[in-house]
Backbone as a ProteinNet text record, in pm:
[ID]
protein_1_A
[PRIMARY]
MADARAKTNDLSCVVAIDAAGTRVLLAGDIEARSEARLVRASPDALAAQVLVVPHHGSRTSSTPGFVAAVDPAIAIFTPGYRNRFGHPRPDVVARYVARGAQTLRTDFDGAVAFDIGPAGVADVERARVEFARYWRVVPRTSAARLDP
[TERTIARY]
3750.2	3841.9	3941.1	3961.4	4049.7	4195.1	4274.2	4416.8	4485.3	4552.7	4617.1	4728.9	4781.7	4890	4838.6	4709.2	4652.5	4669.1	4702.5	4708.2	4565.6	4550.5	4418.1	4350.4	4426.6	4368.1	4309.7	4376.1	4329.2	4202.8	4158	4032.8	3914.1	3939.2	3832.6	3724.7	3605.4	3492.9	3495.3	3477.8	3468.1	3322.8	3263	3120.5	3099.8	3019.1	2979.4	2833.1	2803.4	2667.1	2626.4	2519.5	2467.7	2337.2	2328.7	2206.6	2193	2079.6	2047.1	2155.2	2213.1	2314.1	2452.4	2472.2	2602.1	2650.2	2779.8	2837	2936	2926.3	3019.4	3086.9	3219.4	3294.1	3361.3	3328.2	3388.2	3492.5	3619.9	3726.4	3788.1	3739.8	3792.7	3942	4011.8	4156.5	4235.6	4177.9	4250	4383.2	4475.3	4607.4	4631	4751.4	4785.1	4744.4	4763.1	4730.5	4581.5	4496.6	4351.8	4309.8	4372.2	4341.5	4370.5	4485.7	4522.7	4423	4379.4	4281	4149.5	4106.1	3981.5	3995.2	4108	4129.7	4132.2	4196.7	4200	4061	3986.4	3856.8	3751.2	3740.4	3635.3	3665	3756.7	3793.6	3676.5	3583.5	3469.5	3377.7	3371.1	3285	3340.6	3465.5	3527	3500.5	3463.7	3441.8	3340.8	3377.2	3289.3	3314.5	3209.6	3223.6	3285	3255.3	3308.2	3378.7	3498.3	3574.7	3617.3	3587.2	3649.5	3779.6	3889.2	4020.6	4064	4117.8	4161.8	4271.1	4261.5	4362	4412.1	4318.7	4344.5	4448.7	4481.4	4584.1	4724.7	4737.8	4869.6	4954.9	5084.1	5175.1	5148.4	5075.1	5047.5	4916.1	4855.8	4727.2	4724.5	4611.3	4589.9	4696.4	4714.8	4808.3	4760.5	4852.2	4809.3	4699.9	4706.9	4603.7	4467.7	4463.9	4338.2	4279.6	4363.6	4316.7	4260.7	4328.2	4280.4	4148.4	4132.7	4008.7	3890.3	3911.9	3802.8	3779	3884.7	3879	3771.9	3782.4	3677.8	3684.1	3569.2	3562.8	3593.9	3558.5	3583.7	3652.8	3766.5	3840.4	3842.2	3787.3	3779.1	3880.6	3976.2	4077	4026.9	4043.6	3987.8	4093	4201.1	4298.2	4249.1	4297.3	4267.4	4348.3	4295.8	4365	4496.5	4605.1	4739.6	4779.5	4738.2	4769.4	4919.6	4964.3	5107.8	5163.8	5077.3	5121.8	5155.1	5124.3	5151.4	5054.6	4935.9	4834.3	4764.5	4726.9	4759.9	4899.6	4962.7	5095.5	5083.6	5172.4	5164	5164.1	5241.6	5245.6	5113.9	5044.9	4914.1	4811.5	4812.3	4721.2	4745.9	4871.4	4908.1	4849	4835.4	4775.2	4631.4	4558.6	4419.3	4410.4	4493.7	4495.1	4529.7	4625.8	4666.9	4552.6	4458.3	4342.6	4228	4247.7	4145.8	4044.3	4070.3	3975.5	3982.6	3866.8	3861.1	3896.6	3988.4	4026.8	3973.2	3920.7	3871.7	3941.2	3967	4036.5	3962.1	3926.5	3852.3	3936.5	4069.3	4150.5	4145.5	4126.9	4114.4	3968.8	3888.9	3752.3	3648.2	3682.4	3585.2	3496.5	3377.6	3284.8	3251.3	3243.5	3209.9	3073.2	2981	2847.3	2814.5	2731.2	2691.1	2558.9	2492.3	2367.6	2394.6	2315.5	2321.8	2183.9	2179.9	2053.2	2073.1	1972.4	1980.9	2099.5	2144.3	2257.1	2391	2389.8	2513.7	2531.6	2656.8	2689.9	2668.2	2602.2	2575.3	2586.2	2596.2	2594.5	2696.3	2821.4	2927.2	2947.7	2939	2945.8	3065.8	3148.1	3265.1	3239.5	3219.3	3174	3263.5	3393.8	3482.3	3477.8	3438.4	3426.7	3286.3	3185.9	3046.6	2995.9	3042.7	2987.7	3092.2	3197.4	3303.8	3252.4	3290.5	3257.6	3352.8	3313.8	3396.7	3531.7	3543.1	3668.9	3758.6	3707.7	3782.3	3850.7	3975.9	4051.8	4063.5	4033.8	4045.3	4192.3	4229	4369.5	4429.1	4552.5	4624.7	4756.3	4808.3	4941.5	5038	5166.1	5266	5264.6	5218.3	5209.4	5075.8	5068.6	4943.2	4836.6	4713	4599.9	4593.1	4540.3	4525	4405.8	4302.3	4182.2	4150.6	4091.9	4053.7	3941.2
-1427.6	-1434.7	-1547.9	-1631.3	-1746.8	-1702.2	-1772.5	-1747	-1820	-1745.8	-1805.2	-1900.8	-1886.6	-1973.3	-2099.4	-2110.2	-2224	-2353.6	-2460.1	-2592.7	-2638.4	-2727.5	-2780.2	-2840	-2913.8	-2974.3	-2868.3	-2754.2	-2649.2	-2579.7	-2614.8	-2560.3	-2651.2	-2757.2	-2849.9	-2779.9	-2830.4	-2781.9	-2851.2	-2773.3	-2828.1	-2811.5	-2921.9	-2922.1	-2968.6	-2893.7	-2935	-2976.1	-3091.3	-3142	-3148.7	-3078.9	-3081.1	-3158.7	-3257.5	-3336.3	-3381	-3356	-3401.5	-3364.3	-3244.9	-3198.8	-3256.8	-3326.3	-3385.7	-3322.7	-3295.2	-3236.7	-3333.7	-3345	-3422.7	-3323.2	-3324.8	-3234	-3313.5	-3278.4	-3341	-3243	-3274.4	-3177.9	-3187.5	-3275.5	-3284.9	-3311.3	-3249.3	-3267.7	-3146.2	-3064.3	-2943.6	-2979.2	-2885.8	-2903	-2794.5	-2788.5	-2702	-2556	-2504.2	-2363.5	-2334.5	-2418.8	-2400	-2428.7	-2527.5	-2554.9	-2431.9	-2370	-2250.3	-2137.5	-2122	-2018	-2043.4	-2167.5	-2202	-2182.6	-2221.3	-2206	-2057	-1974.9	-1829.9	-1767.9	-1808.5	-1746.4	-1780.5	-1907.7	-1947	-2082.4	-2086.4	-2214.9	-2286.5	-2211.5	-2275.2	-2346.6	-2297.4	-2358.9	-2491.7	-2521.7	-2645.6	-2764.2	-2739.5	-2848.8	-2948.5	-3077.1	-3180.9	-3312.5	-3390.7	-3521.7	-3623.1	-3606.6	-3697	-3612.3	-3656.2	-3586.4	-3685.8	-3655	-3726	-3649.9	-3712.9	-3650.3	-3589.6	-3466.9	-3401.8	-3479.9	-3477.9	-3531.7	-3670.6	-3754.2	-3896.2	-3919	-3813.6	-3826.7	-3806.3	-3724.6	-3698.8	-3614.2	-3606.3	-3527.1	-3377.7	-3337.6	-3195.8	-3149.6	-3234.4	-3199.6	-3238	-3208.1	-3241.5	-3179.8	-3049.5	-2977.4	-2985	-2973.6	-2979.6	-2878.8	-2758	-2657.2	-2696.6	-2755	-2799	-2915.3	-3012.8	-3129.2	-3084.2	-2989.9	-2939.1	-2865	-2787	-2711.3	-2803.9	-2908.5	-3002.4	-3094.5	-3149.2	-3237.8	-3346.7	-3428.1	-3527.9	-3647.2	-3706	-3832.5	-3947.6	-3929.4	-4029.8	-3961.1	-4016	-3965.4	-4075.3	-4044.5	-4142.8	-4107.2	-4197.1	-4180.8	-4252.6	-4191.1	-4247	-4278	-4347.8	-4383.1	-4502.7	-4513.5	-4631.9	-4749.3	-4867.9	-4989.8	-5001.2	-5022.6	-5035.9	-4913.4	-4793.8	-4671.6	-4647.1	-4587.8	-4566.7	-4446.7	-4368.3	-4246.6	-4268.2	-4384.7	-4412	-4343.7	-4308.9	-4247.2	-4354.5	-4327.2	-4208.1	-4219.2	-4105.8	-4101.9	-4135.7	-4218.8	-4258.5	-4139.5	-4036.3	-3921.1	-3844.3	-3845.1	-3779.5	-3860.2	-3990.5	-4075.9	-4054.7	-4045.8	-4028.4	-3900	-3794.6	-3669.3	-3691.2	-3769.3	-3796.2	-3891.8	-3992.8	-4089	-4017.7	-3925.6	-3851.9	-3770	-3730	-3653.3	-3745.4	-3876.6	-3971.1	-4009.1	-3976.9	-4009.8	-4157.5	-4216.1	-4350.1	-4331.9	-4412.9	-4398.8	-4515	-4481.4	-4580.2	-4552.3	-4658.3	-4643.9	-4721.9	-4653.8	-4721.9	-4827.1	-4814.7	-4918.2	-5048.7	-5042.4	-5163.4	-5198.1	-5097.1	-5117.6	-5119.8	-5075.5	-5062.6	-4942.4	-4942.9	-4831.8	-4820.5	-4696.8	-4670.7	-4602.3	-4655	-4596.4	-4584.1	-4487.3	-4469.4	-4395.6	-4406.8	-4335.2	-4217.9	-4113.3	-3998	-3979.6	-3972.3	-3953	-3864.5	-3854.9	-3767.8	-3800.4	-3925.7	-3965.2	-3948.6	-3893.6	-3875	-3983.1	-4018.6	-4119.1	-4258.4	-4343.3	-4479.8	-4575.3	-4701.3	-4808.3	-4786.7	-4763.5	-4749.2	-4884.3	-4885.2	-5008.7	-5002	-5106.5	-5115.8	-5230.5	-5198.9	-5296.6	-5419.5	-5402.4	-5518.6	-5610.1	-5556.9	-5638	-5696.3	-5611.4	-5652	-5746.3	-5723.8	-5798.1	-5880.4	-5918.5	-5995.3	-6131.6	-6171	-6305.2	-6404.4	-6527.1	-6624.4	-6643.8	-6617.2	-6636.9	-6512.5	-6407.3	-6282.4	-6256	-6224.2	-6191	-6039.1	-5982.9	-5838.3	-5801.3	-5702.2	-5665.3	-5620.9	-5655	-5617	-5551.7	-5469.1	-5414.3	-5490.2	-5469.2	-5536	-5477.5	-5351.7	-5288.3	-5323.5	-5302.2	-5328.9	-5230.6	-5274.7	-5187.2	-5074.1	-4960.9	-4846	-4861.8	-4927.5	-4951.1	-5099.8	-5151	-5293.6	-5318.8
-5907	-6018.3	-5994.3	-6092.4	-6079.7	-6077	-5998.4	-5988.7	-6103.7	-6191.2	-6308	-6268.6	-6146.9	-6100.8	-6032.3	-6013	-5939.9	-6018.5	-5946	-6006.2	-6034.1	-6128.5	-6162.1	-6038.5	-5957.1	-5837	-5743.5	-5733.8	-5644.4	-5694.9	-5811.8	-5864.6	-5832.7	-5755.6	-5717.3	-5635.9	-5648.9	-5570.2	-5433.9	-5328.3	-5192.7	-5150.1	-5106	-5072.8	-4930	-4855.9	-4720.9	-4726.4	-4669.7	-4664.6	-4518.2	-4483.4	-4346.8	-4345.5	-4257.4	-4244.7	-4100	-4042	-3906.5	-3805	-3821.4	-3726.5	-3748.1	-3858.3	-3892.2	-4022	-4027.2	-4148.5	-4211.2	-4343.9	-4424.6	-4518.9	-4523	-4608.9	-4719.2	-4843.3	-4961.3	-5013.5	-4995.7	-5022.3	-5161.2	-5245	-5380.5	-5381.5	-5477.2	-5491.7	-5445.7	-5357.9	-5316.8	-5251.6	-5261.9	-5204.8	-5100.1	-5047.7	-4934.8	-4955.9	-5073.1	-5100.1	-5078.8	-5133.4	-5115.7	-4972.7	-4910	-4770.1	-4684.7	-4706.3	-4629.1	-4652.4	-4775.8	-4808.5	-4734.5	-4731	-4661	-4510.5	-4454.7	-4310.5	-4274.2	-4356.4	-4330.3	-4342.1	-4442.8	-4471.5	-4367.2	-4329.6	-4234.8	-4172.5	-4075.9	-4015.5	-3948.4	-3888.3	-3821.4	-3919.8	-4042.4	-4143	-4192.6	-4160.7	-4206.9	-4115.1	-3991.4	-3896.2	-3952.7	-3949.7	-4004.4	-3932.7	-3916.3	-3854	-3950.6	-4079.9	-4182.3	-4287.3	-4326.3	-4430.1	-4536.2	-4661.4	-4771.6	-4793.5	-4755	-4744.9	-4878.7	-4873.3	-4996.8	-5069.9	-5200.5	-5292.6	-5252.8	-5207.6	-5179.7	-5070.6	-4994.1	-4890.8	-4944.6	-5049.3	-5107.6	-5013.6	-5042	-4959.6	-4973.8	-5076.8	-5101.1	-5038.6	-4957.5	-4898	-4750.8	-4686.1	-4544.7	-4455.3	-4470.8	-4385.5	-4240.8	-4145.1	-4004.5	-3970.2	-4024.3	-3997.2	-4050.9	-4169	-4228.9	-4149	-4116.7	-4040	-3905.3	-3840.6	-3711.4	-3726.5	-3833	-3853.9	-3879.1	-3956.9	-3987.1	-3867.5	-3811.4	-3694.9	-3709.9	-3815.1	-3840.3	-3745.8	-3721	-3648.2	-3743.3	-3870.7	-3974.3	-4090.7	-4133.3	-4248.9	-4354.8	-4471.5	-4579	-4687.2	-4708.4	-4812.9	-4937.8	-5054.8	-5178.1	-5284.7	-5248.2	-5352.2	-5431.6	-5552.7	-5631	-5580	-5595.4	-5553.4	-5630.2	-5558.9	-5615.3	-5697.3	-5652.3	-5727.6	-5731.9	-5838.9	-5860.9	-5786.9	-5724.5	-5657.4	-5510	-5456.6	-5316.4	-5221.6	-5272.1	-5185.9	-5104	-4984.4	-4907.3	-4846.4	-4824.2	-4763.5	-4614.8	-4563.6	-4421.3	-4325.4	-4353.2	-4263.3	-4264.8	-4377.8	-4386.3	-4306.8	-4323.6	-4246.7	-4097.7	-4059.6	-3918.5	-3859	-3940	-3890.1	-3845	-3921	-3886	-3767.1	-3767.7	-3657.1	-3526.6	-3532	-3411.8	-3353.5	-3436.3	-3388.7	-3347.6	-3357.4	-3313.5	-3419.6	-3545	-3651.8	-3687.6	-3712.5	-3770.4	-3917.4	-3968.7	-4108.4	-4189.8	-4305.6	-4401	-4533.6	-4609.6	-4737.6	-4844.3	-4952.8	-5057.9	-5129.3	-5126.6	-5189.9	-5112.3	-4981.3	-4899.8	-4870.9	-4839.4	-4792.6	-4903	-5022.5	-5129.6	-5103.2	-5159.8	-5138.6	-4990.4	-4944.1	-4804.6	-4803.5	-4723.5	-4711	-4562.7	-4529.8	-4390.3	-4387.3	-4274.2	-4251.3	-4159.1	-4176.9	-4087.4	-4027.4	-3895.5	-3825.7	-3705.6	-3620.8	-3502.6	-3411.4	-3412.4	-3328.3	-3399.5	-3520.4	-3596.7	-3700.6	-3725.1	-3826.2	-3768.6	-3845.5	-3800.6	-3918.6	-3886.7	-3986.6	-4098.4	-4060.1	-4159.6	-4226.2	-4357.4	-4434.4	-4528.9	-4527.4	-4614.9	-4711.8	-4838.5	-4936.8	-4947.7	-4946.6	-4961.6	-4840.5	-4727.1	-4606.7	-4596.3	-4612	-4594	-4703	-4826.3	-4939.5	-5013.6	-4943.4	-5007.7	-5052	-5169.5	-5219.2	-5154.2	-5144.8	-5076.9	-5145.5	-5274.2	-5345.1	-5341.7	-5284.8	-5287.6	-5153.4	-5159.7	-5040.9	-5033.4	-4917.8	-4899.9	-4908.1	-4990.8	-5004.4	-4871.9	-4849.4	-4727.9	-4767.7	-4681	-4702.3	-4613.7	-4635	-4551.1	-4410.3	-4397	-4265.7	-4200.6	-4072.7	-3999.6	-4042.8	-4037.7	-4071	-3970.8	-4017	-3931	-3837.9	-3884.6	-3805.8	-3811.2	-3705	-3707.8	-3805.1
[MASK]
++++++++++++++++++++++++++++++++++++++++++++++++++++++++++++++++++++++++++++++++++++++++++++++++++++++++++++++++++++++++++++++++++++++++++++++++++++

């Protein structure tokens, strides 16, 4: 039964994809309330090597408990380029970095693709880097990049 008080974002579908012993978790736009519910219900089921970060890395998502339960090796943030919301929030990114996750951002990196095989995640491809046209400059922020 749906919670009448739930925000629209908290009604997002969360999908886990298991392939060749690797798990990818697509967290949609869930926020802290749904994250807490998932952590309470089955924290072990949340563990994933790759996470598409909830709600683009907003301040209302990626609670410390959720980040710890998932503990991804790769965290993919999906904000729009020059988005007006300031996603992802630096403190949210820092939670993933503190756990040792490689961070990728679609606003800087473009589409992110990777292969999954017996050895785990391989051949991570960042479209804006891999397929940049000679006239195109990869967007940069005034702060240092989180990953080389």
